[in-house]
C-alpha positions in Angstrom: 4.2 1.9 1.4 2.2 0.9 -1.2 0.6 4.2 -2.3 -2.7 4.3 -4.5 -4.1 7.7 -5.7 -7.8 7.4 -6.9 -9.6 10.1 -8.8 -13.0 11.1 -7.4 -15.4 13.1 -8.9 -16.3 16.4 -6.6 -19.6 15.4 -6.7 -18.6 11.9 -4.7 -19.7 11.6 -1.6 -16.4 11.2 0.5 -17.9 8.8 2.8 -19.2 6.7 0.4 -15.6 6.8 -1.4 -14.0 5.8 2.0 -15.9 2.9 2.5 -15.1 0.9 -0.3 -11.5 2.3 -0.2 -11.5 0.5 3.5 -13.1 -2.8 2.2 -10.7 -3.2 -0.7 -8.0 -2.5 1.9 -9.2 -5.1 4.1 -9.7 -7.9 1.5 -6.0 -7.5 0.1 -4.9 -7.5 3.8 -6.4 -11.0 4.4 -5.4 -12.4 1.1 -1.7 -10.9 1.0 1.0 -11.7 3.6 3.0 -8.8 2.0 0.8 -6.6 4.0 1.9 -5.6 7.4 -0.7 -2.9 8.4 -4.2 -1.6 7.4 -4.7 0.4 4.3 -4.8 4.0 5.7 -7.0 6.6 3.8 -5.2 9.8 3.6 -7.7 11.8 2.6 -7.9 14.6 -0.2 -4.1 15.5 -1.7 -5.2 17.0 -5.0 -8.0 19.1 -6.5 -8.4 18.2 -10.7 -10.2 19.7 -13.7 -12.7 17.2 -13.2 -12.0 15.7 -10.1 -10.0 15.6 -6.2 -7.5 12.6 -5.7 -7.7 10.7 -2.9 -4.6 9.0 -1.6 -4.2 5.5 0.3 -1.3 3.9 2.0 -0.4 0.5 3.2 2.9 -1.0 4.5 4.0 -3.4 3.3 6.6 -6.3 3.3 10.1 -4.2 1.8 10.3 -4.7 -1.7 6.3 -5.6 -2.5 5.1 -1.9 -2.7 4.3 -2.2 -6.5 2.9 -6.0 -6.5 0.8 -4.8 -3.2 -0.6 -1.4 -5.0 -1.7 -3.4 -8.0 -3.9 -5.9 -5.9 -5.1 -2.7 -4.1 -6.1 -1.1 -7.7 -8.1 -4.4 -8.7 -10.1 -4.4 -5.2 -10.9 -0.8 -5.6 -11.8 -1.2 -8.5 -14.1 -4.5 -7.6 -15.3 -2.6 -5.0 -16.3 0.6 -6.7 -18.3 -1.9 -9.2 -20.1 -3.4 -6.2 -20.9 0.1 -4.8 -21.7 1.7 -8.0 -18.8 4.2 -8.0 -17.6 6.4 -10.6 -14.0 7.2 -11.2 -13.8 10.2 -13.9 -12.5 9.7 -17.3 -9.1 9.5 -16.1 -9.5 6.9 -13.8 -7.4 5.2 -10.9 -4.2 6.3 -10.8 -1.0 4.9 -8.6 
């Protein structure tokens, strides 16, 4: 599994966060044969001082989780740029 954690501000509308996450997952899946299934949005996994953490998970070929996670982080960043989403100062984590 490729797991990517994304910190989002408390003020963010989660539905508008989930849409770009799903789009990023689909983009990576369409371009990367190591991705075996659609990216799942697992929901909020943590509440921090300035943000909540949303977890995504993607089933991938064995040993390819780090490479796919890196591709997902880039696609998520680009999707957030298109949707003008902001992440807290500490940004994306995985």
